[in-house]
PDB file of N, CA, C and O in Angstrom, chain B, residues numbered from 101:
ATOM      1  N   MET B 101       6.844  15.222   8.537  1.00  0.00           N
ATOM      2  CA  MET B 101       6.917  14.673   6.964  1.00  0.00           C
ATOM      3  C   MET B 101       7.326  15.816   6.271  1.00  0.00           C
ATOM      4  O   MET B 101       6.856  16.925   6.526  1.00  0.00           O
ATOM      5  N   ASP B 102       8.315  15.586   5.264  1.00  0.00           N
ATOM      6  CA  ASP B 102       8.871  16.480   4.338  1.00  0.00           C
ATOM      7  C   ASP B 102       7.565  17.193   3.503  1.00  0.00           C
ATOM      8  O   ASP B 102       6.645  16.486   3.091  1.00  0.00           O
ATOM      9  N   VAL B 103       7.579  18.455   3.328  1.00  0.00           N
ATOM     10  CA  VAL B 103       6.740  19.116   2.624  1.00  0.00           C
ATOM     11  C   VAL B 103       6.453  18.709   1.180  1.00  0.00           C
ATOM     12  O   VAL B 103       5.305  18.502   0.789  1.00  0.00           O
ATOM     13  N   GLU B 104       7.524  18.602   0.406  1.00  0.00           N
ATOM     14  CA  GLU B 104       7.500  18.105  -0.880  1.00  0.00           C
ATOM     15  C   GLU B 104       6.819  16.506  -0.884  1.00  0.00           C
ATOM     16  O   GLU B 104       6.039  16.125  -1.757  1.00  0.00           O
ATOM     17  N   LEU B 105       7.198  15.815   0.065  1.00  0.00           N
ATOM     18  CA  LEU B 105       6.718  14.415   0.101  1.00  0.00           C
ATOM     19  C   LEU B 105       5.046  14.481   0.294  1.00  0.00           C
ATOM     20  O   LEU B 105       4.238  13.756  -0.287  1.00  0.00           O
ATOM     21  N   ARG B 106       4.794  15.370   1.108  1.00  0.00           N
ATOM     22  CA  ARG B 106       3.247  15.508   1.529  1.00  0.00           C
ATOM     23  C   ARG B 106       2.577  15.983   0.180  1.00  0.00           C
ATOM     24  O   ARG B 106       1.556  15.428  -0.226  1.00  0.00           O
ATOM     25  N   ARG B 107       3.160  17.002  -0.491  1.00  0.00           N
ATOM     26  CA  ARG B 107       2.467  17.472  -1.831  1.00  0.00           C
ATOM     27  C   ARG B 107       2.294  16.563  -2.659  1.00  0.00           C
ATOM     28  O   ARG B 107       1.214  16.497  -3.245  1.00  0.00           O
ATOM     29  N   LYS B 108       3.461  15.504  -2.951  1.00  0.00           N
ATOM     30  CA  LYS B 108       3.259  14.373  -3.887  1.00  0.00           C
ATOM     31  C   LYS B 108       2.029  13.447  -3.487  1.00  0.00           C
ATOM     32  O   LYS B 108       1.190  13.034  -4.288  1.00  0.00           O
ATOM     33  N   ILE B 109       2.053  13.208  -2.227  1.00  0.00           N
ATOM     34  CA  ILE B 109       1.008  12.244  -1.888  1.00  0.00           C
ATOM     35  C   ILE B 109      -0.310  12.811  -1.935  1.00  0.00           C
ATOM     36  O   ILE B 109      -1.230  12.092  -2.325  1.00  0.00           O
ATOM     37  N   ASP B 110      -0.528  13.978  -1.600  1.00  0.00           N
ATOM     38  CA  ASP B 110      -1.735  14.900  -1.844  1.00  0.00           C
ATOM     39  C   ASP B 110      -2.251  14.703  -3.383  1.00  0.00           C
ATOM     40  O   ASP B 110      -3.400  14.393  -3.698  1.00  0.00           O
ATOM     41  N   ALA B 111      -1.290  14.919  -4.171  1.00  0.00           N
ATOM     42  CA  ALA B 111      -1.478  14.891  -5.592  1.00  0.00           C
ATOM     43  C   ALA B 111      -1.926  13.525  -6.118  1.00  0.00           C
ATOM     44  O   ALA B 111      -2.833  13.388  -6.939  1.00  0.00           O
ATOM     45  N   ILE B 112      -1.234  12.550  -5.592  1.00  0.00           N
ATOM     46  CA  ILE B 112      -1.630  11.058  -5.927  1.00  0.00           C
ATOM     47  C   ILE B 112      -3.161  10.899  -5.240  1.00  0.00           C
ATOM     48  O   ILE B 112      -4.057  10.379  -5.904  1.00  0.00           O
ATOM     49  N   LEU B 113      -3.353  11.276  -4.163  1.00  0.00           N
ATOM     50  CA  LEU B 113      -4.673  10.808  -3.416  1.00  0.00           C
ATOM     51  C   LEU B 113      -5.773  11.536  -4.272  1.00  0.00           C
ATOM     52  O   LEU B 113      -6.741  10.889  -4.671  1.00  0.00           O
ATOM     53  N   GLY B 114      -5.626  12.995  -4.585  1.00  0.00           N
ATOM     54  CA  GLY B 114      -6.592  13.654  -5.228  1.00  0.00           C
ATOM     55  C   GLY B 114      -7.949  13.622  -4.422  1.00  0.00           C
ATOM     56  O   GLY B 114      -8.000  14.030  -3.262  1.00  0.00           O
ATOM     57  N   PRO B 115      -8.963  13.157  -5.040  1.00  0.00           N
ATOM     58  CA  PRO B 115     -10.422  13.194  -4.580  1.00  0.00           C
ATOM     59  C   PRO B 115     -10.798  11.834  -3.818  1.00  0.00           C
ATOM     60  O   PRO B 115     -11.929  11.625  -3.380  1.00  0.00           O
ATOM     61  N   MET B 116      -9.664  10.874  -3.699  1.00  0.00           N
ATOM     62  CA  MET B 116      -9.924   9.533  -3.223  1.00  0.00           C
ATOM     63  C   MET B 116     -10.461   9.652  -1.756  1.00  0.00           C
ATOM     64  O   MET B 116     -10.235  10.662  -1.090  1.00  0.00           O
ATOM     65  N   TYR B 117     -11.166   8.610  -1.282  1.00  0.00           N
ATOM     66  CA  TYR B 117     -11.515   8.613   0.109  1.00  0.00           C
ATOM     67  C   TYR B 117     -11.202   7.208   0.639  1.00  0.00           C
ATOM     68  O   TYR B 117     -11.425   6.203  -0.037  1.00  0.00           O
ATOM     69  N   CYS B 118     -10.655   7.171   1.923  1.00  0.00           N
ATOM     70  CA  CYS B 118     -10.501   5.782   2.649  1.00  0.00           C
ATOM     71  C   CYS B 118     -11.104   5.885   3.863  1.00  0.00           C
ATOM     72  O   CYS B 118     -10.857   6.819   4.626  1.00  0.00           O
ATOM     73  N   PRO B 119     -11.934   4.941   4.134  1.00  0.00           N
ATOM     74  CA  PRO B 119     -12.481   4.935   5.528  1.00  0.00           C
ATOM     75  C   PRO B 119     -11.324   4.719   6.594  1.00  0.00           C
ATOM     76  O   PRO B 119     -11.620   5.054   7.741  1.00  0.00           O
ATOM     77  N   ARG B 120     -10.248   4.288   6.417  1.00  0.00           N
ATOM     78  CA  ARG B 120      -9.131   3.895   7.205  1.00  0.00           C
ATOM     79  C   ARG B 120      -8.076   4.948   7.252  1.00  0.00           C
ATOM     80  O   ARG B 120      -6.990   4.695   7.773  1.00  0.00           O
ATOM     81  N   ASP B 121      -8.331   6.095   6.746  1.00  0.00           N
ATOM     82  CA  ASP B 121      -7.470   7.321   6.815  1.00  0.00           C
ATOM     83  C   ASP B 121      -6.248   6.975   6.142  1.00  0.00           C
ATOM     84  O   ASP B 121      -5.229   7.585   6.465  1.00  0.00           O
ATOM     85  N   TYR B 122      -6.187   5.931   5.097  1.00  0.00           N
ATOM     86  CA  TYR B 122      -4.853   5.746   4.353  1.00  0.00           C
ATOM     87  C   TYR B 122      -3.919   5.255   5.141  1.00  0.00           C
ATOM     88  O   TYR B 122      -2.765   5.375   4.730  1.00  0.00           O
ATOM     89  N   ILE B 123      -4.132   4.591   6.440  1.00  0.00           N
ATOM     90  CA  ILE B 123      -2.975   4.025   7.183  1.00  0.00           C
ATOM     91  C   ILE B 123      -2.127   3.153   6.576  1.00  0.00           C
ATOM     92  O   ILE B 123      -0.949   3.136   6.932  1.00  0.00           O
ATOM     93  N   CYS B 124      -2.599   2.276   5.546  1.00  0.00           N
ATOM     94  CA  CYS B 124      -1.607   1.422   4.876  1.00  0.00           C
ATOM     95  C   CYS B 124      -0.939   2.008   3.970  1.00  0.00           C
ATOM     96  O   CYS B 124      -0.070   1.363   3.383  1.00  0.00           O
ATOM     97  N   SER B 125      -1.163   3.274   3.659  1.00  0.00           N
ATOM     98  CA  SER B 125      -0.341   3.997   2.706  1.00  0.00           C
ATOM     99  C   SER B 125       0.640   5.013   3.246  1.00  0.00           C
ATOM    100  O   SER B 125       0.990   5.936   2.511  1.00  0.00           O
ATOM    101  N   GLU B 126       1.095   4.913   4.439  1.00  0.00           N
ATOM    102  CA  GLU B 126       2.074   5.668   4.957  1.00  0.00           C
ATOM    103  C   GLU B 126       3.455   5.574   4.149  1.00  0.00           C
ATOM    104  O   GLU B 126       3.921   4.452   3.948  1.00  0.00           O
ATOM    105  N   PRO B 127       4.073   6.615   3.717  1.00  0.00           N
ATOM    106  CA  PRO B 127       5.249   6.521   2.922  1.00  0.00           C
ATOM    107  C   PRO B 127       6.447   5.771   3.667  1.00  0.00           C
ATOM    108  O   PRO B 127       7.376   5.257   3.044  1.00  0.00           O
ATOM    109  N   THR B 128       6.351   5.758   4.901  1.00  0.00           N
ATOM    110  CA  THR B 128       7.382   5.072   5.682  1.00  0.00           C
ATOM    111  C   THR B 128       7.400   3.486   5.565  1.00  0.00           C
ATOM    112  O   THR B 128       8.340   2.733   5.819  1.00  0.00           O
ATOM    113  N   ILE B 129       6.167   3.181   5.132  1.00  0.00           N
ATOM    114  CA  ILE B 129       5.885   1.619   4.871  1.00  0.00           C
ATOM    115  C   ILE B 129       6.164   1.277   3.434  1.00  0.00           C
ATOM    116  O   ILE B 129       5.508   1.602   2.445  1.00  0.00           O
ATOM    117  N   GLU B 130       7.273   0.551   3.508  1.00  0.00           N
ATOM    118  CA  GLU B 130       7.736  -0.052   2.075  1.00  0.00           C
ATOM    119  C   GLU B 130       7.878  -1.457   2.461  1.00  0.00           C
ATOM    120  O   GLU B 130       8.791  -1.890   3.164  1.00  0.00           O
ATOM    121  N   GLN B 131       6.791  -2.236   1.893  1.00  0.00           N
ATOM    122  CA  GLN B 131       6.943  -3.791   2.054  1.00  0.00           C
ATOM    123  C   GLN B 131       6.687  -4.354   0.955  1.00  0.00           C
ATOM    124  O   GLN B 131       5.585  -4.206   0.429  1.00  0.00           O
ATOM    125  N   TYR B 132       7.590  -5.053   0.440  1.00  0.00           N
ATOM    126  CA  TYR B 132       7.265  -5.945  -0.720  1.00  0.00           C
ATOM    127  C   TYR B 132       7.625  -7.612  -0.367  1.00  0.00           C
ATOM    128  O   TYR B 132       8.487  -7.964   0.438  1.00  0.00           O
ATOM    129  N   GLN B 133       6.852  -8.426  -1.076  1.00  0.00           N
ATOM    130  CA  GLN B 133       7.440  -9.699  -0.858  1.00  0.00           C
ATOM    131  C   GLN B 133       7.551 -10.209  -2.278  1.00  0.00           C
ATOM    132  O   GLN B 133       7.155  -9.547  -3.237  1.00  0.00           O
ATOM    133  N   THR B 134       8.135 -11.477  -2.390  1.00  0.00           N
ATOM    134  CA  THR B 134       8.258 -12.136  -3.662  1.00  0.00           C
ATOM    135  C   THR B 134       7.788 -13.693  -3.400  1.00  0.00           C
ATOM    136  O   THR B 134       8.003 -14.309  -2.356  1.00  0.00           O
ATOM    137  N   ASP B 135       7.157 -14.164  -4.465  1.00  0.00           N
ATOM    138  CA  ASP B 135       6.778 -15.642  -4.543  1.00  0.00           C
ATOM    139  C   ASP B 135       7.953 -16.426  -5.238  1.00  0.00           C
ATOM    140  O   ASP B 135       7.827 -17.574  -5.665  1.00  0.00           O
ATOM    141  N   GLY B 136       8.999 -15.753  -5.299  1.00  0.00           N
ATOM    142  CA  GLY B 136      10.143 -16.710  -6.230  1.00  0.00           C
ATOM    143  C   GLY B 136       9.992 -16.271  -7.643  1.00  0.00           C
ATOM    144  O   GLY B 136      10.897 -16.621  -8.400  1.00  0.00           O
ATOM    145  N   HIS B 137       9.081 -15.615  -8.107  1.00  0.00           N
ATOM    146  CA  HIS B 137       9.015 -15.243  -9.526  1.00  0.00           C
ATOM    147  C   HIS B 137       8.713 -13.738  -9.687  1.00  0.00           C
ATOM    148  O   HIS B 137       9.312 -13.037 -10.502  1.00  0.00           O
ATOM    149  N   VAL B 138       7.746 -13.282  -8.859  1.00  0.00           N
ATOM    150  CA  VAL B 138       7.290 -11.955  -8.952  1.00  0.00           C
ATOM    151  C   VAL B 138       7.271 -11.289  -7.699  1.00  0.00           C
ATOM    152  O   VAL B 138       6.928 -11.841  -6.653  1.00  0.00           O
ATOM    153  N   ARG B 139       7.738  -9.783  -7.820  1.00  0.00           N
ATOM    154  CA  ARG B 139       7.603  -9.086  -6.645  1.00  0.00           C
ATOM    155  C   ARG B 139       6.207  -8.274  -6.429  1.00  0.00           C
ATOM    156  O   ARG B 139       5.752  -7.605  -7.356  1.00  0.00           O
ATOM    157  N   PHE B 140       5.595  -8.351  -5.267  1.00  0.00           N
ATOM    158  CA  PHE B 140       4.342  -7.885  -4.875  1.00  0.00           C
ATOM    159  C   PHE B 140       4.220  -7.133  -3.666  1.00  0.00           C
ATOM    160  O   PHE B 140       5.063  -7.275  -2.780  1.00  0.00           O
ATOM    161  N   VAL B 141       3.165  -6.272  -3.526  1.00  0.00           N
ATOM    162  CA  VAL B 141       3.024  -5.426  -2.357  1.00  0.00           C
ATOM    163  C   VAL B 141       2.438  -6.266  -1.265  1.00  0.00           C
ATOM    164  O   VAL B 141       1.340  -6.802  -1.416  1.00  0.00           O
ATOM    165  N   ALA B 142       3.035  -6.374  -0.336  1.00  0.00           N
ATOM    166  CA  ALA B 142       2.451  -7.250   0.760  1.00  0.00           C
ATOM    167  C   ALA B 142       1.544  -6.588   1.760  1.00  0.00           C
ATOM    168  O   ALA B 142       1.758  -5.448   2.173  1.00  0.00           O
ATOM    169  N   CYS B 143       0.589  -7.282   2.116  1.00  0.00           N
ATOM    170  CA  CYS B 143      -0.360  -6.656   3.168  1.00  0.00           C
ATOM    171  C   CYS B 143       0.191  -6.487   4.413  1.00  0.00           C
ATOM    172  O   CYS B 143       0.784  -7.420   4.954  1.00  0.00           O
ATOM    173  N   ILE B 144       0.053  -5.244   5.018  1.00  0.00           N
ATOM    174  CA  ILE B 144       0.700  -4.970   6.402  1.00  0.00           C
ATOM    175  C   ILE B 144      -0.225  -5.054   7.513  1.00  0.00           C
ATOM    176  O   ILE B 144       0.132  -4.769   8.656  1.00  0.00           O
ATOM    177  N   ARG B 145      -1.548  -5.482   7.192  1.00  0.00           N
ATOM    178  CA  ARG B 145      -2.792  -5.475   8.334  1.00  0.00           C
ATOM    179  C   ARG B 145      -2.509  -6.606   9.136  1.00  0.00           C
ATOM    180  O   ARG B 145      -2.162  -7.632   8.552  1.00  0.00           O
ATOM    181  N   SER B 146      -2.601  -6.603  10.458  1.00  0.00           N
ATOM    182  CA  SER B 146      -2.484  -7.763  11.222  1.00  0.00           C
ATOM    183  C   SER B 146      -3.692  -8.565  11.050  1.00  0.00           C
ATOM    184  O   SER B 146      -3.660  -9.700  11.525  1.00  0.00           O
ATOM    185  N   ASP B 147      -4.755  -8.175  10.454  1.00  0.00           N
ATOM    186  CA  ASP B 147      -5.994  -8.900  10.130  1.00  0.00           C
ATOM    187  C   ASP B 147      -6.361  -8.731   8.820  1.00  0.00           C
ATOM    188  O   ASP B 147      -7.416  -8.158   8.549  1.00  0.00           O
ATOM    189  N   PRO B 148      -5.542  -9.205   7.876  1.00  0.00           N
ATOM    190  CA  PRO B 148      -5.756  -9.078   6.425  1.00  0.00           C
ATOM    191  C   PRO B 148      -7.263  -9.690   5.894  1.00  0.00           C
ATOM    192  O   PRO B 148      -7.895  -9.274   4.923  1.00  0.00           O
ATOM    193  N   GLY B 149      -7.559 -10.537   6.596  1.00  0.00           N
ATOM    194  CA  GLY B 149      -9.071 -11.191   6.303  1.00  0.00           C
ATOM    195  C   GLY B 149     -10.197 -10.006   6.426  1.00  0.00           C
ATOM    196  O   GLY B 149     -11.264 -10.134   5.825  1.00  0.00           O
ATOM    197  N   SER B 150      -9.967  -9.037   7.094  1.00  0.00           N
ATOM    198  CA  SER B 150     -10.961  -7.987   7.106  1.00  0.00           C
ATOM    199  C   SER B 150     -10.789  -7.064   6.150  1.00  0.00           C
ATOM    200  O   SER B 150     -11.606  -6.148   6.235  1.00  0.00           O
ATOM    201  N   CYS B 151      -9.837  -6.951   5.061  1.00  0.00           N
ATOM    202  CA  CYS B 151      -9.748  -5.995   4.121  1.00  0.00           C
ATOM    203  C   CYS B 151     -10.010  -6.748   2.715  1.00  0.00           C
ATOM    204  O   CYS B 151      -9.435  -7.761   2.320  1.00  0.00           O
ATOM    205  N   THR B 152     -10.869  -6.117   2.153  1.00  0.00           N
ATOM    206  CA  THR B 152     -11.288  -6.641   0.714  1.00  0.00           C
ATOM    207  C   THR B 152     -10.150  -6.626  -0.404  1.00  0.00           C
ATOM    208  O   THR B 152     -10.225  -7.266  -1.453  1.00  0.00           O
ATOM    209  N   LEU B 153      -9.106  -5.822  -0.038  1.00  0.00           N
ATOM    210  CA  LEU B 153      -8.025  -5.805  -0.906  1.00  0.00           C
ATOM    211  C   LEU B 153      -6.856  -6.712  -0.721  1.00  0.00           C
ATOM    212  O   LEU B 153      -5.859  -6.677  -1.442  1.00  0.00           O
ATOM    213  N   ALA B 154      -7.031  -7.548   0.309  1.00  0.00           N
ATOM    214  CA  ALA B 154      -6.019  -8.414   0.767  1.00  0.00           C
ATOM    215  C   ALA B 154      -6.307  -9.701   0.180  1.00  0.00           C
ATOM    216  O   ALA B 154      -7.327 -10.311   0.500  1.00  0.00           O
ATOM    217  N   VAL B 155      -5.400 -10.198  -0.737  1.00  0.00           N
ATOM    218  CA  VAL B 155      -5.417 -11.608  -1.518  1.00  0.00           C
ATOM    219  C   VAL B 155      -4.529 -12.603  -0.946  1.00  0.00           C
ATOM    220  O   VAL B 155      -3.331 -12.324  -0.892  1.00  0.00           O
ATOM    221  N   PRO B 156      -4.982 -13.843  -0.464  1.00  0.00           N
ATOM    222  CA  PRO B 156      -3.979 -14.865  -0.002  1.00  0.00           C
ATOM    223  C   PRO B 156      -3.082 -15.027  -1.130  1.00  0.00           C
ATOM    224  O   PRO B 156      -3.448 -14.929  -2.301  1.00  0.00           O
ATOM    225  N   ARG B 157      -1.657 -15.329  -0.671  1.00  0.00           N
ATOM    226  CA  ARG B 157      -0.743 -15.497  -1.574  1.00  0.00           C
ATOM    227  C   ARG B 157       0.619 -16.008  -0.880  1.00  0.00           C
ATOM    228  O   ARG B 157       1.266 -15.198  -0.218  1.00  0.00           O
ATOM    229  N   ASP B 158       1.044 -17.272  -1.012  1.00  0.00           N
ATOM    230  CA  ASP B 158       2.266 -18.012  -0.572  1.00  0.00           C
ATOM    231  C   ASP B 158       2.291 -17.817   0.867  1.00  0.00           C
ATOM    232  O   ASP B 158       3.326 -17.362   1.354  1.00  0.00           O
ATOM    233  N   GLY B 159       1.273 -18.103   1.645  1.00  0.00           N
ATOM    234  CA  GLY B 159       1.255 -17.992   3.081  1.00  0.00           C
ATOM    235  C   GLY B 159       1.307 -16.693   3.625  1.00  0.00           C
ATOM    236  O   GLY B 159       1.579 -16.552   4.818  1.00  0.00           O
ATOM    237  N   GLY B 160       1.063 -15.663   2.847  1.00  0.00           N
ATOM    238  CA  GLY B 160       0.681 -14.276   3.321  1.00  0.00           C
ATOM    239  C   GLY B 160      -0.352 -13.778   2.745  1.00  0.00           C
ATOM    240  O   GLY B 160      -1.239 -14.562   2.408  1.00  0.00           O
ATOM    241  N   HIS B 161      -0.496 -12.454   2.502  1.00  0.00           N
ATOM    242  CA  HIS B 161      -1.485 -11.830   1.600  1.00  0.00           C
ATOM    243  C   HIS B 161      -0.862 -10.703   0.786  1.00  0.00           C
ATOM    244  O   HIS B 161       0.056 -10.048   1.279  1.00  0.00           O
ATOM    245  N   GLU B 162      -1.291 -10.463  -0.364  1.00  0.00           N
ATOM    246  CA  GLU B 162      -1.002  -9.488  -1.276  1.00  0.00           C
ATOM    247  C   GLU B 162      -1.842  -8.327  -1.173  1.00  0.00           C
ATOM    248  O   GLU B 162      -3.056  -8.530  -1.193  1.00  0.00           O
ATOM    249  N   CYS B 163      -1.425  -7.150  -1.068  1.00  0.00           N
ATOM    250  CA  CYS B 163      -2.263  -5.930  -1.137  1.00  0.00           C
ATOM    251  C   CYS B 163      -2.645  -5.488  -2.478  1.00  0.00           C
ATOM    252  O   CYS B 163      -1.717  -5.156  -3.215  1.00  0.00           O
ATOM    253  N   ARG B 164      -3.750  -5.426  -2.897  1.00  0.00           N
ATOM    254  CA  ARG B 164      -4.333  -5.086  -4.159  1.00  0.00           C
ATOM    255  C   ARG B 164      -4.754  -3.670  -4.140  1.00  0.00           C
ATOM    256  O   ARG B 164      -5.505  -3.286  -5.036  1.00  0.00           O
ATOM    257  N   CYS B 165      -4.394  -2.925  -3.309  1.00  0.00           N
ATOM    258  CA  CYS B 165      -4.854  -1.552  -3.052  1.00  0.00           C
ATOM    259  C   CYS B 165      -3.974  -0.709  -4.232  1.00  0.00           C
ATOM    260  O   CYS B 165      -2.749  -0.694  -4.113  1.00  0.00           O
ATOM    261  N   VAL B 166      -4.557  -0.064  -5.280  1.00  0.00           N
ATOM    262  CA  VAL B 166      -3.897   0.673  -6.336  1.00  0.00           C
ATOM    263  C   VAL B 166      -3.197   1.930  -5.783  1.00  0.00           C
ATOM    264  O   VAL B 166      -2.099   2.278  -6.217  1.00  0.00           O
ATOM    265  N   LEU B 167      -3.876   2.631  -4.778  1.00  0.00           N
ATOM    266  CA  LEU B 167      -3.209   3.891  -4.204  1.00  0.00           C
ATOM    267  C   LEU B 167      -1.885   3.206  -3.375  1.00  0.00           C
ATOM    268  O   LEU B 167      -0.820   3.797  -3.552  1.00  0.00           O
ATOM    269  N   ARG B 168      -1.864   2.263  -2.674  1.00  0.00           N
ATOM    270  CA  ARG B 168      -0.554   1.940  -1.986  1.00  0.00           C
ATOM    271  C   ARG B 168       0.352   1.557  -2.970  1.00  0.00           C
ATOM    272  O   ARG B 168       1.484   2.007  -2.793  1.00  0.00           O
ATOM    273  N   ALA B 169       0.184   0.819  -4.013  1.00  0.00           N
ATOM    274  CA  ALA B 169       1.067   0.324  -4.926  1.00  0.00           C
ATOM    275  C   ALA B 169       1.595   1.522  -5.725  1.00  0.00           C
ATOM    276  O   ALA B 169       2.788   1.536  -6.029  1.00  0.00           O
ATOM    277  N   THR B 170       0.818   2.486  -6.071  1.00  0.00           N
ATOM    278  CA  THR B 170       1.140   3.914  -6.851  1.00  0.00           C
ATOM    279  C   THR B 170       2.152   4.451  -5.918  1.00  0.00           C
ATOM    280  O   THR B 170       3.271   4.781  -6.311  1.00  0.00           O
ATOM    281  N   LEU B 171       1.757   4.547  -4.635  1.00  0.00           N
ATOM    282  CA  LEU B 171       2.631   5.351  -3.711  1.00  0.00           C
ATOM    283  C   LEU B 171       3.968   4.729  -3.469  1.00  0.00           C
ATOM    284  O   LEU B 171       4.979   5.424  -3.570  1.00  0.00           O
ATOM    285  N   LEU B 172       4.032   3.539  -3.173  1.00  0.00           N
ATOM    286  CA  LEU B 172       5.328   2.745  -3.015  1.00  0.00           C
ATOM    287  C   LEU B 172       6.211   2.890  -4.465  1.00  0.00           C
ATOM    288  O   LEU B 172       7.437   3.000  -4.482  1.00  0.00           O
ATOM    289  N   GLU B 173       5.450   2.872  -5.534  1.00  0.00           N
ATOM    290  CA  GLU B 173       6.108   2.859  -6.948  1.00  0.00           C
ATOM    291  C   GLU B 173       6.824   4.375  -7.129  1.00  0.00           C
ATOM    292  O   GLU B 173       8.023   4.475  -7.388  1.00  0.00           O
ATOM    293  N   LYS B 174       6.053   5.395  -6.982  1.00  0.00           N
ATOM    294  CA  LYS B 174       6.456   6.758  -7.136  1.00  0.00           C
ATOM    295  C   LYS B 174       7.301   7.326  -6.103  1.00  0.00           C
ATOM    296  O   LYS B 174       8.106   8.217  -6.372  1.00  0.00           O
ATOM    297  N   LEU B 175       7.145   6.810  -4.821  1.00  0.00           N
ATOM    298  CA  LEU B 175       7.855   7.586  -3.786  1.00  0.00           C
ATOM    299  C   LEU B 175       9.176   6.796  -3.411  1.00  0.00           C
ATOM    300  O   LEU B 175      10.075   7.480  -2.921  1.00  0.00           O
ATOM    301  N   HIS B 176       9.394   5.513  -3.570  1.00  0.00           N
ATOM    302  CA  HIS B 176      10.471   4.750  -3.237  1.00  0.00           C
ATOM    303  C   HIS B 176      11.299   4.449  -4.334  1.00  0.00           C
ATOM    304  O   HIS B 176      12.310   3.765  -4.176  1.00  0.00           O
TER     305      HIS B 176
END
């Protein structure tokens, strides 16, 4: 991973802790969906029901993780 990109990610993460080691926030994962009106961050987990931040939306799940949304917005 690019050193500058890693520095930006570390600055965004700060003191946050994730029990899943931020696996959903990898900068190579850029996935959005649209419901016809609004673009939203799509959940990438194979089992979204096990994540408290995955909200059902139009046959899929929206990711409500502020960290992931911020990373996608700032890095892509």
